[in-house]
PALUM-596036 format. One record per residue (C-alpha): x, y, z. Coordinates in nm, 3 decimals. Layout:
% PALUM-596036
[r [X; Y; Z]],
...
% end
This chain:
% PALUM-596036
[r [5.733; 1.291; 4.347]],
[r [5.581; 1.182; 3.963]],
[r [5.332; 0.845; 3.970]],
[r [5.465; 0.512; 3.820]],
[r [5.348; 0.449; 3.498]],
[r [5.107; 0.176; 3.603]],
[r [4.944; 0.418; 3.850]],
[r [4.883; 0.675; 3.564]],
[r [4.779; 0.327; 3.340]],
[r [4.481; 0.301; 3.602]],
[r [4.359; 0.645; 3.644]],
[r [4.324; 0.668; 3.303]],
[r [4.145; 0.351; 3.254]],
[r [3.906; 0.494; 3.503]],
[r [3.827; 0.819; 3.315]],
[r [3.464; 0.798; 3.144]],
[r [3.421; 1.100; 2.887]],
[r [3.091; 1.156; 2.723]],
[r [3.034; 1.092; 2.408]],
[r [2.633; 1.229; 2.432]],
[r [2.358; 0.936; 2.489]],
[r [2.373; 0.587; 2.253]],
[r [2.190; 0.562; 1.936]],
[r [1.840; 0.424; 2.038]],
[r [1.809; 0.049; 1.940]],
[r [1.590; 0.080; 1.569]],
[r [1.245; -0.013; 1.669]],
[r [1.154; -0.368; 1.513]],
[r [0.960; -0.347; 1.220]],
[r [0.608; -0.439; 1.228]],
[r [0.442; -0.681; 1.035]],
[r [0.692; -0.683; 0.847]],
[r [0.641; -0.874; 0.424]],
[r [0.901; -1.149; 0.445]],
[r [0.698; -1.336; 0.686]],
[r [0.378; -1.173; 0.722]],
[r [0.344; -1.197; 0.304]],
[r [0.294; -1.514; 0.312]],
[r [0.131; -1.516; 0.619]],
[r [-0.155; -1.317; 0.441]],
[r [-0.129; -1.552; 0.168]],
[r [-0.177; -1.839; 0.344]],
[r [-0.488; -1.653; 0.568]],
[r [-0.587; -1.624; 0.266]],
[r [-0.550; -1.965; -0.008]],
[r [-0.876; -2.037; -0.157]],
[r [-1.089; -1.726; -0.083]],
[r [-1.287; -1.643; -0.389]],
[r [-1.299; -1.324; -0.444]],
[r [-1.606; -1.337; -0.588]],
[r [-1.779; -1.403; -0.340]],
[r [-1.891; -1.127; -0.058]],
[r [-1.786; -1.355; 0.250]],
[r [-1.373; -1.241; 0.157]],
[r [-1.503; -0.907; 0.234]],
[r [-1.509; -0.991; 0.575]],
[r [-1.247; -1.304; 0.625]],
[r [-0.986; -1.111; 0.853]],
[r [-0.628; -1.133; 0.711]],
[r [-0.336; -1.030; 0.907]],
[r [-0.140; -0.664; 0.872]],
[r [0.104; -0.647; 0.629]],
[r [0.403; -0.397; 0.630]],
[r [0.425; -0.297; 0.196]],
[r [0.720; -0.105; 0.252]],
[r [0.820; 0.158; 0.482]],
[r [0.518; 0.319; 0.596]],
[r [0.253; 0.166; 0.372]],
[r [0.050; -0.113; 0.557]],
[r [-0.243; -0.336; 0.391]],
[r [-0.482; -0.341; 0.698]],
[r [-0.790; -0.462; 0.467]],
[r [-0.937; -0.817; 0.501]],
[r [-0.898; -1.122; 0.238]],
[r [-1.113; -0.982; -0.050]],
[r [-1.120; -0.607; 0.022]],
[r [-0.778; -0.372; 0.076]],
[r [-0.780; -0.104; 0.349]],
[r [-0.443; 0.099; 0.328]],
[r [-0.279; 0.264; 0.590]],
[r [-0.028; 0.541; 0.531]],
[r [0.172; 0.632; 0.872]],
[r [0.341; 0.950; 0.966]],
[r [0.489; 1.148; 1.285]],
[r [0.197; 1.403; 1.222]],
[r [-0.070; 1.151; 1.153]],
[r [-0.205; 0.876; 0.935]],
[r [-0.380; 0.834; 0.630]],
[r [-0.608; 0.558; 0.558]],
[r [-0.754; 0.474; 0.244]],
[r [-1.084; 0.310; 0.263]],
[r [-1.294; 0.117; 0.477]],
[r [-1.441; -0.166; 0.345]],
[r [-1.788; -0.327; 0.423]],
[r [-1.950; -0.178; 0.738]],
[r [-1.872; -0.536; 0.881]],
[r [-1.505; -0.510; 0.827]],
[r [-1.464; -0.196; 1.005]],
[r [-1.368; -0.327; 1.324]],
[r [-1.184; -0.587; 1.151]],
[r [-0.961; -0.309; 1.004]],
[r [-0.942; -0.104; 1.288]],
[r [-0.803; -0.415; 1.467]],
[r [-0.535; -0.448; 1.178]],
[r [-0.420; -0.114; 1.288]],
[r [-0.387; -0.156; 1.612]],
[r [-0.197; -0.491; 1.599]],
[r [0.113; -0.248; 1.418]],
[r [0.125; -0.030; 1.764]],
[r [-0.111; 0.255; 1.551]],
[r [-0.315; 0.459; 1.763]],
[r [-0.670; 0.512; 1.611]],
[r [-0.682; 0.831; 1.711]],
[r [-0.359; 0.907; 1.482]],
[r [-0.553; 0.836; 1.176]],
[r [-0.595; 1.228; 1.053]],
[r [-0.777; 1.132; 0.735]],
[r [-0.987; 0.863; 0.550]],
[r [-0.962; 0.844; 0.175]],
[r [-1.189; 0.621; -0.100]],
[r [-1.128; 0.487; -0.394]],
[r [-1.521; 0.423; -0.486]],
[r [-1.844; 0.453; -0.340]],
[r [-1.996; 0.100; -0.331]],
[r [-2.077; -0.056; 0.014]],
[r [-1.814; -0.283; 0.013]],
[r [-1.502; -0.030; 0.011]],
[r [-1.672; 0.279; 0.203]],
[r [-1.962; 0.115; 0.437]],
[r [-1.753; 0.108; 0.701]],
[r [-1.584; 0.444; 0.661]],
[r [-1.888; 0.610; 0.889]],
[r [-1.741; 0.364; 1.198]],
[r [-1.379; 0.405; 1.115]],
[r [-1.464; 0.809; 1.125]],
[r [-1.608; 0.704; 1.484]],
[r [-1.360; 0.537; 1.620]],
[r [-1.076; 0.755; 1.506]],
[r [-1.242; 1.119; 1.503]],
[r [-1.066; 1.122; 1.130]],
[r [-1.209; 1.389; 0.868]],
[r [-1.354; 1.200; 0.547]],
[r [-1.200; 1.317; 0.226]],
[r [-1.427; 1.225; -0.120]],
[r [-1.475; 1.344; -0.463]],
[r [-1.719; 1.522; -0.503]],
[r [-1.950; 1.244; -0.683]],
[r [-1.850; 0.988; -0.419]],
[r [-1.934; 1.232; -0.145]],
[r [-2.321; 1.281; -0.270]],
[r [-2.312; 0.891; -0.270]],
[r [-2.161; 0.860; 0.027]],
[r [-2.432; 1.107; 0.239]],
[r [-2.705; 0.928; 0.065]],
[r [-2.587; 0.555; 0.148]],
[r [-2.643; 0.473; -0.195]],
[r [-2.491; 0.427; -0.519]],
[r [-2.543; 0.701; -0.752]],
[r [-2.805; 0.722; -1.002]],
[r [-2.547; 0.722; -1.313]],
[r [-2.349; 0.444; -1.152]],
[r [-2.345; 0.154; -1.336]],
[r [-2.444; -0.071; -1.092]],
[r [-2.718; 0.120; -0.966]],
[r [-2.998; -0.039; -0.818]],
[r [-2.844; -0.323; -0.791]],
[r [-2.652; -0.274; -0.461]],
[r [-2.755; -0.291; -0.118]],
[r [-2.751; 0.043; 0.087]],
[r [-2.449; 0.114; 0.314]],
[r [-2.440; 0.363; 0.614]],
[r [-2.404; 0.729; 0.570]],
[r [-2.141; 0.929; 0.641]],
[r [-2.069; 1.294; 0.531]],
[r [-1.719; 1.388; 0.401]],
[r [-1.584; 1.674; 0.564]],
[r [-1.379; 1.825; 0.257]],
[r [-1.434; 1.738; -0.146]],
[r [-1.110; 1.656; -0.306]],
[r [-1.068; 1.754; -0.689]],
[r [-0.838; 1.542; -0.958]],
[r [-0.500; 1.661; -0.950]],
[r [-0.542; 1.774; -0.631]],
[r [-0.170; 1.720; -0.395]],
[r [-0.265; 1.682; -0.002]],
[r [0.004; 1.691; 0.268]],
[r [0.001; 1.526; 0.567]],
[r [0.358; 1.557; 0.795]],
[r [0.617; 1.413; 0.527]],
[r [0.298; 1.209; 0.316]],
[r [0.282; 1.366; -0.013]],
[r [-0.064; 1.189; -0.251]],
[r [-0.240; 1.345; -0.541]],
[r [-0.578; 1.296; -0.575]],
[r [-0.649; 1.090; -0.978]],
[r [-1.036; 1.116; -1.073]],
[r [-1.107; 0.769; -1.203]],
[r [-1.440; 0.716; -1.316]],
[r [-1.589; 0.464; -1.503]],
[r [-1.689; 0.208; -1.239]],
[r [-1.832; 0.473; -1.062]],
[r [-1.904; 0.816; -1.156]],
[r [-1.656; 0.954; -0.797]],
[r [-1.402; 0.672; -0.857]],
[r [-1.050; 0.756; -0.723]],
[r [-0.710; 0.691; -0.749]],
[r [-0.416; 0.779; -0.490]],
[r [-0.014; 0.793; -0.618]],
[r [0.237; 0.876; -0.365]],
[r [0.641; 0.846; -0.266]],
[r [0.714; 0.631; 0.030]],
[r [1.105; 0.575; 0.181]],
[r [1.280; 0.337; 0.349]],
[r [1.567; 0.496; 0.437]],
[r [1.730; 0.546; 0.068]],
[r [1.487; 0.315; -0.113]],
[r [1.248; 0.503; -0.241]],
[r [0.930; 0.360; -0.468]],
[r [0.656; 0.512; -0.633]],
[r [0.323; 0.390; -0.469]],
[r [-0.031; 0.382; -0.641]],
[r [-0.343; 0.282; -0.515]],
[r [-0.582; 0.224; -0.856]],
[r [-0.934; 0.214; -0.865]],
[r [-1.114; -0.086; -0.977]],
[r [-1.172; 0.031; -1.333]],
[r [-1.352; -0.279; -1.369]],
[r [-1.666; -0.245; -1.632]],
[r [-1.906; -0.427; -1.470]],
[r [-2.292; -0.301; -1.386]],
[r [-2.654; -0.445; -1.335]],
[r [-2.859; -0.686; -1.563]],
[r [-2.992; -0.404; -1.772]],
[r [-2.725; -0.173; -1.815]],
[r [-2.503; -0.140; -2.152]],
[r [-2.202; 0.077; -2.148]],
[r [-2.297; 0.059; -2.595]],
[r [-2.569; 0.297; -2.530]],
[r [-2.317; 0.526; -2.265]],
[r [-2.097; 0.705; -2.437]],
[r [-1.985; 0.918; -2.190]],
[r [-1.938; 0.652; -1.973]],
[r [-1.669; 0.434; -2.202]],
[r [-1.536; 0.730; -2.290]],
[r [-1.452; 0.815; -1.890]],
[r [-1.322; 0.464; -1.860]],
[r [-1.110; 0.481; -2.177]],
[r [-0.950; 0.821; -2.025]],
[r [-0.890; 0.696; -1.666]],
[r [-0.730; 0.399; -1.792]],
[r [-0.520; 0.601; -2.016]],
[r [-0.476; 0.786; -1.676]],
[r [-0.377; 0.516; -1.482]],
[r [-0.138; 0.379; -1.742]],
[r [0.057; 0.674; -1.730]],
[r [0.156; 0.739; -1.358]],
[r [0.475; 0.684; -1.224]],
[r [0.391; 0.320; -1.076]],
[r [0.598; 0.082; -0.928]],
[r [0.442; -0.108; -0.640]],
[r [0.066; -0.150; -0.716]],
[r [-0.240; -0.161; -0.481]],
[r [-0.597; -0.189; -0.604]],
[r [-0.915; -0.213; -0.394]],
[r [-0.979; -0.584; -0.422]],
[r [-0.679; -0.749; -0.334]],
[r [-0.719; -1.036; -0.587]],
[r [-0.705; -0.772; -0.930]],
[r [-0.359; -0.646; -0.881]],
[r [-0.269; -1.052; -0.797]],
[r [-0.202; -0.933; -0.421]],
[r [-0.148; -1.291; -0.279]],
[r [0.128; -1.415; -0.511]],
[r [0.298; -1.126; -0.451]],
[r [0.306; -1.144; -0.104]],
[r [0.416; -1.478; -0.119]],
[r [0.740; -1.421; -0.322]],
[r [0.566; -1.570; -0.640]],
[r [0.527; -1.276; -0.871]],
[r [0.796; -0.955; -0.824]],
[r [0.627; -0.658; -0.567]],
[r [0.827; -0.433; -0.704]],
[r [0.688; -0.354; -1.129]],
[r [0.815; -0.009; -1.273]],
[r [0.489; -0.145; -1.573]],
[r [0.232; -0.238; -1.280]],
[r [0.020; 0.011; -1.370]],
[r [0.035; -0.003; -1.766]],
[r [-0.049; -0.366; -1.731]],
[r [-0.340; -0.351; -1.534]],
[r [-0.499; -0.067; -1.769]],
[r [-0.429; -0.257; -2.007]],
[r [-0.608; -0.543; -1.857]],
[r [-0.922; -0.336; -1.720]],
[r [-0.904; -0.197; -2.089]],
[r [-0.897; -0.546; -2.268]],
[r [-1.197; -0.618; -2.016]],
[r [-1.365; -0.346; -2.154]],
[r [-1.331; -0.398; -2.520]],
[r [-1.534; -0.748; -2.431]],
[r [-1.801; -0.601; -2.270]],
[r [-1.864; -0.415; -2.560]],
[r [-1.788; -0.704; -2.802]],
[r [-2.044; -0.926; -2.580]],
[r [-2.333; -0.644; -2.581]],
[r [-2.258; -0.582; -3.004]],
[r [-2.332; -0.905; -3.048]],
[r [-2.656; -0.935; -2.854]],
[r [-2.794; -0.677; -3.056]],
% end
């Protein structure tokens, strides 16, 4: 006896064919720039970048692009780059900002112990003074250029630094690994290249890498300060070797593939305006423009010194 069409339809409706697990919900993006960028700008509005108080003024973490986050303060940058195999932190701010940076990292749901490497821009206390504390919190290895490693081990500026003798000391920290110019570092799917850019300090480093959000990849550069600042008695004109290093570093940064620029002092690359949407975040000429601006400042400093003779 055959089943009626109605019974067959009911039976078919009760059959469930497993097709595997449903795709997981994508995790919400932490600190999206669309909302946290303007929040950062609002929080840091009116801050004088020349005032050291800005170095320890808390600012929210912001996702810049893909796996790259700004986790520093209003006046000092710290950059977090994440990967499933471990994370990289560039710069630790001054000593009193270390815990603020750690709080920002935690706010992203990132475990401090997942930070594998801590890198440096230049060896002044406002950028490396917090590295000793962050190394303690994370257990990360500290990677630095040879000149920067010497200064960090002493907790003070190198004697050849234009600002030597005019800066406060900072907590000492021993580098676990020396990084050379042009070296490619790999951590998981992070491929980051070290660029020695001396001038502002003997051991200054800039960093470049690619970060992809799906099919959208951006060339990221964390360019050192490259500013011709010195103690009251120092003259760049009497140190032609330093001026030559400066010019070579400016040319190197100008030649980098660079679509999103970040700098140790956020104000140096108009970070507030770019996070707020008043200026473009994405700018393929960013490094070239930045190097040109810093080069003009070096020329002006040399002209001032010449006029004072």
